[in-house]
C-alpha positions as CSV (number, residue, x, y, z in Angstrom):
1,M,-17.8,16.9,4.7
2,N,-20.3,15.5,2.2
3,Q,-22.1,12.1,2.5
4,R,-20.2,10.5,-0.3
5,H,-16.9,11.3,1.3
6,E,-18.2,10.2,4.7
7,D,-19.3,6.9,3.3
8,A,-15.9,6.4,1.5
9,V,-14.0,7.1,4.9
10,A,-16.3,4.5,6.7
11,I,-15.5,1.9,4.0
12,V,-11.9,2.5,4.0
13,E,-11.8,2.3,7.8
14,E,-13.7,-1.2,7.5
15,L,-10.8,-2.3,5.1
16,A,-8.2,-1.1,7.7
17,V,-9.7,-3.6,10.3
18,G,-9.6,-6.6,7.7
19,Q,-13.0,-6.4,6.2
20,A,-13.4,-6.6,2.4
21,L,-15.7,-4.6,0.1
22,D,-18.6,-6.0,-1.8
23,V,-19.3,-5.0,-5.4
24,S,-21.5,-2.1,-4.6
25,E,-19.2,-0.7,-1.9
26,L,-16.1,-0.8,-4.2
27,C,-18.2,0.8,-7.0
28,R,-19.3,3.6,-4.8
29,V,-15.9,4.3,-3.2
30,C,-14.1,4.1,-6.6
31,E,-17.0,5.9,-8.4
32,L,-17.4,3.2,-11.3
33,S,-20.3,1.4,-12.6
34,Q,-20.8,-2.3,-11.9
35,E,-20.8,-3.1,-15.6
36,L,-17.2,-1.5,-15.9
37,L,-16.2,-3.5,-12.7
38,I,-17.5,-6.7,-14.3
39,E,-15.4,-6.1,-17.4
40,W,-12.4,-5.2,-15.4
41,V,-12.7,-8.5,-13.5
42,A,-13.0,-10.3,-16.8
43,E,-10.0,-8.6,-18.2
44,G,-7.9,-9.3,-15.2
45,V,-7.6,-5.6,-13.9
46,T,-8.8,-6.9,-10.6
47,E,-9.2,-10.2,-8.9
48,P,-12.1,-10.5,-6.4
49,R,-12.3,-13.4,-3.9
50,S,-15.5,-15.0,-3.4
51,S,-17.3,-15.0,0.0
52,R,-19.2,-18.1,1.4
53,S,-22.3,-16.8,-0.3
54,G,-20.5,-16.7,-3.6
55,E,-20.5,-12.9,-3.7
56,W,-17.3,-11.1,-4.9
57,R,-15.3,-9.4,-2.1
58,F,-12.5,-6.9,-2.6
59,G,-9.6,-6.4,-0.1
60,P,-7.3,-3.4,0.4
61,R,-4.9,-4.5,-2.3
62,Q,-7.6,-4.8,-5.0
63,L,-9.2,-1.5,-3.8
64,K,-5.8,0.3,-4.3
65,R,-5.5,-1.5,-7.8
66,V,-8.9,-0.3,-8.9
67,R,-8.3,3.3,-7.8
68,K,-5.0,3.2,-9.8
69,A,-6.8,1.8,-12.9
70,R,-9.3,4.5,-12.7
71,R,-6.6,7.1,-12.6
72,L,-4.8,5.6,-15.5
73,Q,-7.9,5.5,-17.6
74,A,-8.8,9.0,-16.7
75,D,-5.4,10.6,-17.0
76,L,-3.9,8.5,-19.8
77,G,-6.9,7.2,-21.6
78,L,-5.7,3.7,-21.4
79,E,-7.9,0.9,-22.9
80,T,-9.2,-1.6,-20.5
81,T,-7.0,-4.4,-22.2
82,A,-3.8,-2.5,-21.4
83,L,-4.6,-1.9,-17.7
84,P,-3.6,-5.4,-16.3
85,L,-0.1,-5.2,-17.9
86,V,0.4,-1.5,-16.8
87,L,-0.8,-2.2,-13.3
88,D,1.5,-5.3,-13.1
89,L,4.5,-3.3,-14.4
90,L,3.8,-0.5,-11.9
91,D,3.6,-3.1,-9.0
92,E,6.9,-4.5,-10.2
93,V,8.5,-1.1,-10.2
94,E,7.2,-0.4,-6.6
95,Q,8.5,-3.8,-5.4
96,L,12.0,-3.1,-7.0
97,R,12.1,0.4,-5.4
98,R,11.4,-1.2,-2.0
99,R,14.3,-3.6,-2.6
100,V,16.7,-0.9,-3.5
101,R,15.8,1.1,-0.4
102,L,16.4,-2.0,1.8
103,L,19.7,-2.7,0.0
104,E,20.7,1.1,0.5
105,R,20.0,0.7,4.1
106,L,22.2,-2.3,4.5
107,V,25.0,-0.7,2.7
108,D,25.0,2.5,4.8
């Protein structure tokens, strides 16, 4: 296992116990530049929360959203301005699928 993968695993394990990532950790795990992350925050792709010291922190939901945004840009060539809408629509589809599965269980 290479060092980058080991670092990513350790960071994801921290998230599993409730810790949030800082900017450098999120950029390292998602392999994106801090400049791009700042642009994505400005465009609404991701929404960090601020720590007591005023630094941005990203929880598990935001990590998932950033990873999905990376895939959308890489695979589909989506512009940054389109990402928030596409991500929101994908989240809505996921919620609707969960509701359908729940309703199907109730009916069965």
